[in-house]
C-alpha positions as CSV (number, residue, x, y, z in Angstrom):
1,H,125.9,-149.4,57.5
2,R,126.0,-147.0,54.6
3,G,122.6,-145.8,53.3
4,P,121.3,-146.0,49.7
5,P,123.2,-143.7,47.3
6,R,121.6,-141.0,45.4
7,R,119.7,-142.6,42.5
8,R,121.3,-142.2,39.2
9,R,118.8,-141.5,36.5
10,L,119.0,-141.4,32.7
11,Q,116.9,-138.7,31.1
12,P,116.1,-139.6,27.5
13,S,114.9,-137.1,24.9
14,A,111.2,-136.7,24.4
15,A,109.3,-138.6,21.7
16,I,109.4,-137.2,18.2
17,V,106.5,-134.9,17.4
18,S,105.2,-134.9,13.8
19,P,104.6,-131.3,12.6
20,A,101.7,-132.5,10.5
21,A,99.8,-133.8,13.6
22,E,97.6,-130.9,14.6
23,S,96.1,-133.0,17.5
24,G,99.6,-133.3,19.0
25,A,99.3,-137.1,19.1
26,T,102.6,-138.6,18.3
27,S,104.6,-141.8,18.3
28,S,107.9,-142.9,17.1
29,P,107.9,-142.9,14.1
30,S,104.2,-142.5,13.1
31,T,101.4,-140.4,14.5
32,A,98.0,-141.2,16.0
33,A,95.1,-139.0,15.0
34,A,92.7,-139.5,17.9
35,A,92.6,-139.5,21.7
36,P,91.5,-142.6,23.5
37,R,88.0,-143.3,24.6
38,S,86.2,-146.3,26.2
39,A,86.5,-149.4,24.2
40,G,82.8,-150.3,24.3
41,G,83.3,-153.9,23.3
42,I,85.9,-156.1,21.7
43,A,85.9,-159.7,20.6
44,K,87.5,-162.2,23.0
45,N,90.9,-163.3,21.7
46,A,90.4,-161.6,18.3
47,P,93.7,-160.8,16.6
48,A,94.1,-157.0,16.1
49,A,95.4,-157.5,12.6
50,S,92.8,-159.8,11.3
51,H,91.4,-157.0,9.1
52,S,91.8,-156.9,5.4
53,S,94.8,-154.5,5.3
54,S,98.4,-154.7,4.1
55,S,101.5,-153.8,6.0
56,T,102.0,-150.7,3.9
57,S,98.5,-149.2,4.4
58,Q,97.5,-146.6,7.0
59,P,97.5,-148.4,10.4
60,L,94.1,-149.3,11.8
61,S,93.0,-148.1,15.2
62,L,91.6,-150.1,18.1
63,R,90.3,-148.3,21.3
64,V,90.6,-150.0,24.7
65,D,90.4,-148.9,28.2
66,F,93.7,-150.5,29.3
67,L,96.6,-151.7,27.2
68,V,99.0,-154.2,28.7
69,I,102.3,-155.0,26.8
70,G,103.6,-158.3,28.2
71,S,101.9,-161.4,29.6
72,G,104.0,-162.4,32.5
73,I,103.2,-162.1,36.2
74,S,103.3,-158.3,36.2
75,G,101.2,-157.8,33.1
76,L,98.6,-160.5,33.9
77,S,98.2,-159.3,37.6
78,Y,97.5,-155.8,36.4
79,A,95.2,-157.0,33.6
80,L,93.0,-158.9,36.1
81,E,92.7,-155.9,38.4
82,A,92.1,-153.5,35.5
83,A,89.5,-155.8,34.0
84,E,87.1,-155.0,36.9
85,H,87.1,-151.4,35.6
86,G,87.1,-151.7,31.8
87,H,88.2,-153.6,28.7
88,V,91.9,-154.8,28.7
89,A,94.0,-155.8,25.7
90,V,97.1,-157.9,26.5
91,V,99.6,-157.7,23.7
92,T,102.4,-160.3,23.7
93,K,105.0,-161.1,21.1
94,D,104.8,-164.9,21.3
95,V,102.3,-167.3,22.9
96,A,101.0,-165.8,26.1
97,Y,102.9,-168.1,28.5
98,E,106.3,-167.6,26.8
99,G,108.4,-165.3,29.0
100,S,110.5,-165.2,32.1
101,T,107.7,-165.9,34.6
102,H,107.1,-169.3,33.0
103,Y,110.7,-170.3,33.6
104,A,111.2,-169.0,37.1
105,Q,112.0,-171.8,39.4
106,G,112.6,-171.1,43.1
107,G,109.7,-169.2,44.5
108,I,108.3,-166.0,46.2
109,S,109.8,-164.6,49.4
110,A,107.2,-163.6,51.9
111,V,106.7,-163.7,55.6
112,M,104.0,-166.3,56.0
113,A,104.6,-167.6,59.5
114,L,102.0,-166.6,62.1
115,D,103.9,-168.0,65.1
116,G,106.5,-165.2,65.3
117,S,109.3,-167.3,64.0
118,D,109.8,-164.8,61.2
119,T,109.0,-161.1,60.9
120,V,108.7,-158.5,58.2
121,E,111.5,-156.5,59.8
122,E,113.8,-159.5,59.4
123,H,112.8,-159.8,55.8
124,I,113.5,-156.1,55.2
125,R,116.9,-156.5,56.8
126,D,117.8,-159.6,54.7
127,T,116.7,-157.8,51.6
128,Q,118.8,-154.7,52.3
129,V,121.9,-156.7,53.2
130,A,121.5,-158.9,50.0
131,G,121.2,-155.7,48.0
132,D,124.3,-154.1,49.5
133,F,122.1,-151.4,50.9
134,L,121.5,-150.1,47.4
135,C,117.8,-151.0,47.4
136,D,115.0,-148.4,47.3
137,D,113.8,-148.2,50.8
138,A,110.2,-147.5,49.9
139,A,110.1,-150.4,47.5
140,V,111.6,-152.9,50.0
141,E,109.1,-151.8,52.6
142,V,106.1,-152.4,50.3
143,V,107.3,-155.7,48.9
144,C,108.1,-157.2,52.3
145,R,105.0,-155.9,54.1
146,E,102.6,-156.8,51.3
147,G,104.2,-160.2,50.5
148,R,101.7,-162.3,52.3
149,Q,98.8,-160.4,50.7
150,A,100.3,-160.9,47.3
151,V,100.7,-164.7,47.8
152,D,97.1,-165.0,49.1
153,K,96.0,-163.2,45.9
154,L,97.8,-165.6,43.7
155,I,96.2,-168.5,45.6
156,Q,92.8,-166.9,45.0
157,F,93.6,-166.9,41.3
158,G,94.2,-170.6,41.5
159,A,98.0,-171.0,42.1
160,D,98.6,-174.3,43.8
161,F,101.7,-174.0,45.9
162,T,103.5,-176.9,47.6
163,K,102.2,-177.9,51.0
164,D,103.8,-179.7,54.0
165,T,102.5,-182.8,55.6
166,A,100.1,-180.7,57.8
167,G,98.6,-179.0,54.7
168,N,100.3,-175.7,55.3
169,L,102.5,-173.9,52.7
170,H,105.9,-175.4,52.5
171,L,108.5,-172.7,53.0
172,A,111.9,-173.1,51.5
173,R,115.1,-171.1,52.0
174,E,117.1,-169.3,49.3
175,G,120.2,-167.2,49.1
176,G,120.3,-164.1,51.2
177,H,117.4,-165.2,53.5
178,S,118.0,-165.9,57.2
179,K,114.7,-167.8,57.5
180,H,112.6,-170.3,55.5
181,R,110.1,-167.9,53.8
182,I,110.1,-169.0,50.1
183,V,106.6,-170.0,48.9
184,H,107.0,-172.4,45.9
185,A,105.4,-174.9,43.6
186,A,108.0,-177.7,43.7
187,D,110.8,-176.1,41.6
188,M,108.5,-174.8,38.9
189,T,106.9,-171.9,40.7
190,G,106.8,-169.5,37.8
191,K,105.1,-172.0,35.5
192,E,102.4,-172.6,38.1
193,I,101.8,-168.9,38.7
194,E,101.7,-168.2,34.9
195,R,99.2,-171.1,34.5
196,A,96.9,-169.7,37.2
197,L,97.0,-166.1,36.0
198,L,96.6,-167.1,32.3
199,E,93.5,-169.2,33.0
200,S,92.0,-166.5,35.2
201,A,92.7,-163.8,32.5
202,R,91.4,-165.9,29.6
203,A,88.2,-166.6,31.6
204,H,87.5,-162.9,32.2
205,P,85.1,-161.4,29.7
206,N,86.9,-158.0,29.8
207,V,90.4,-159.4,28.9
208,T,91.4,-160.0,25.2
209,F,94.8,-161.5,24.2
210,Y,96.7,-160.5,21.1
211,E,99.4,-163.2,20.8
212,H,102.2,-163.0,18.3
213,H,101.8,-159.2,18.2
214,M,104.8,-157.0,18.9
215,A,104.7,-153.5,20.3
216,Q,106.8,-151.2,18.2
217,D,106.5,-147.8,19.9
218,L,104.4,-145.9,22.4
219,I,102.0,-143.3,21.1
220,T,102.3,-140.0,23.0
221,V,100.6,-136.6,23.1
222,T,102.3,-133.4,24.0
223,S,100.3,-130.8,25.8
224,A,100.7,-127.0,25.4
225,D,102.9,-126.9,28.5
226,G,105.2,-129.6,27.1
227,A,104.0,-132.5,29.2
228,V,104.2,-135.8,27.4
229,T,101.4,-138.4,28.0
230,C,101.2,-142.0,26.6
231,V,97.9,-142.8,25.0
232,G,98.7,-146.2,23.5
233,A,101.1,-148.1,21.3
234,E,101.8,-149.1,17.7
235,I,101.4,-152.8,17.5
236,I,102.6,-155.1,14.6
237,R,101.2,-158.6,13.9
238,R,104.3,-160.7,13.4
239,D,103.1,-163.1,10.8
240,T,101.6,-160.4,8.4
241,G,103.3,-157.2,9.4
242,V,100.0,-155.4,9.7
243,K,100.1,-152.5,12.0
244,T,97.3,-151.5,14.5
245,R,97.2,-148.4,16.7
246,F,96.0,-149.4,20.2
247,L,94.6,-146.3,21.8
248,S,94.1,-146.6,25.5
249,C,93.2,-144.6,28.6
250,A,96.2,-146.4,30.4
251,T,99.1,-148.3,29.1
252,L,101.3,-150.7,31.1
253,L,104.8,-151.6,29.9
254,A,105.4,-155.1,31.4
255,A,107.6,-156.4,28.5
256,G,110.2,-158.2,30.6
257,G,114.0,-158.1,30.7
258,A,116.8,-157.8,28.2
259,G,118.8,-160.9,28.8
260,Q,119.2,-161.8,25.2
261,L,121.3,-158.7,24.7
262,F,124.1,-160.4,26.6
263,P,126.4,-163.2,25.3
264,S,125.2,-165.6,28.0
265,T,121.8,-165.6,29.6
266,T,119.2,-167.9,31.2
267,N,116.4,-165.7,29.9
268,P,113.9,-166.9,27.2
269,S,114.3,-165.7,23.6
270,V,111.6,-163.0,24.1
271,S,113.7,-161.1,26.6
272,T,115.1,-158.6,24.2
273,G,114.6,-155.3,26.0
274,D,111.8,-153.9,23.9
275,G,110.0,-152.3,26.8
276,V,112.9,-150.3,28.0
277,A,113.7,-149.1,24.5
278,M,110.1,-148.0,23.9
279,A,110.1,-146.2,27.3
280,V,113.2,-144.3,26.4
281,R,112.0,-143.3,23.0
282,G,108.7,-142.3,24.5
283,G,110.4,-139.9,27.0
284,A,110.3,-142.0,30.2
285,A,113.0,-141.8,32.8
286,V,115.0,-145.0,33.0
287,A,117.0,-145.9,36.1
288,N,119.2,-148.6,37.6
289,M,120.3,-150.1,34.2
290,E,123.6,-151.2,35.9
291,F,121.7,-153.9,37.8
292,Y,120.8,-155.9,34.7
293,Q,122.1,-159.5,34.4
294,F,122.9,-159.9,38.1
295,H,120.3,-162.8,38.4
296,P,119.6,-165.6,37.9
297,T,122.5,-167.9,38.6
298,S,123.7,-170.2,35.8
299,L,125.9,-173.3,35.8
300,Y,129.6,-172.6,35.2
301,T,131.3,-175.3,33.1
302,G,134.8,-173.8,32.7
303,P,136.4,-171.3,30.3
304,G,134.3,-170.9,27.2
305,G,131.3,-172.7,28.7
306,A,129.7,-176.0,27.6
307,R,129.2,-176.5,23.9
308,K,125.8,-175.2,22.9
309,K,123.4,-177.6,21.0
310,H,122.3,-174.6,18.9
311,P,123.5,-170.9,18.7
312,K,120.6,-169.5,20.6
313,E,120.6,-172.0,23.5
314,N,120.4,-170.3,26.9
315,A,122.8,-170.9,29.8
316,F,121.7,-173.6,32.2
317,L,119.7,-172.1,35.1
318,V,120.6,-173.1,38.6
319,S,117.9,-172.6,41.2
320,E,118.4,-170.0,43.9
321,A,117.6,-172.8,46.4
322,V,121.1,-174.0,45.8
323,R,122.5,-170.8,47.3
324,G,120.1,-171.1,50.2
325,H,121.5,-174.5,51.0
326,G,125.1,-173.3,51.0
327,G,126.2,-173.1,47.3
328,G,128.5,-170.2,46.7
329,P,128.7,-168.1,43.5
330,F,132.0,-167.6,41.6
């Protein structure tokens, strides 16, 4: 089999530096005047833009230990771990549950069998074959070997997965898998995971949600040797347009995909590629963009597709379980 090719990588230009910012703190397009420090304390679920300020005034600043942009499985999992070490602000452009995680159907692939009927090595092999041997070897190794641990962690957070008659996790089979290893919650797995993580995060005293707030750009600082470091993000409250600078010791971009950039997608309306765009403007290296829109599977209804009830209606999602049971893609 041919091995993975050399990774192609897009190197964007660095973030714009304002000549007036003596501190070197920059963002695109505005600048931040201070470095981050410990948040101290912030009100639970307090909107960042609730201050008496207009959208044309100088942006306010809010200091937190950890800033998470996005409230899906990635952002919430990180927020719950980070909350054990400091205050976390979760910024999300809609209600917290609205995102791809909530609409994910099939389940999570992980070797859960203890009787030897399935192995991590087989899972790795299936993953590489399904990925046409283009997968990152190190990533595949981590995901497959730590899958069981990740599922157990979700269960600890309260996720209620489907059980068989003996009370064990029911394992389904999906496309590309040679064994039954899909942990699921009926056919609404993402919705159950999002529920469990959201309830856990909302109950944590160190996690604060800023719903209906949109990240505009990352705030970066450039050191004397030219190294660029992210120290937060410019956030806009959607209903008022008020801007707030979130200054943080660590910033996680977990803003989801970009399905809405394509003519046909099963992704929710919030999947507009904001995170990738911010990362590029902030000077991050972005790779593997050619793999966008390969998944999930949607229902094909002939040339032109089925008539949409409204212009922004998504394509009809077909669960990966259909492939696992013999359905073939066109």
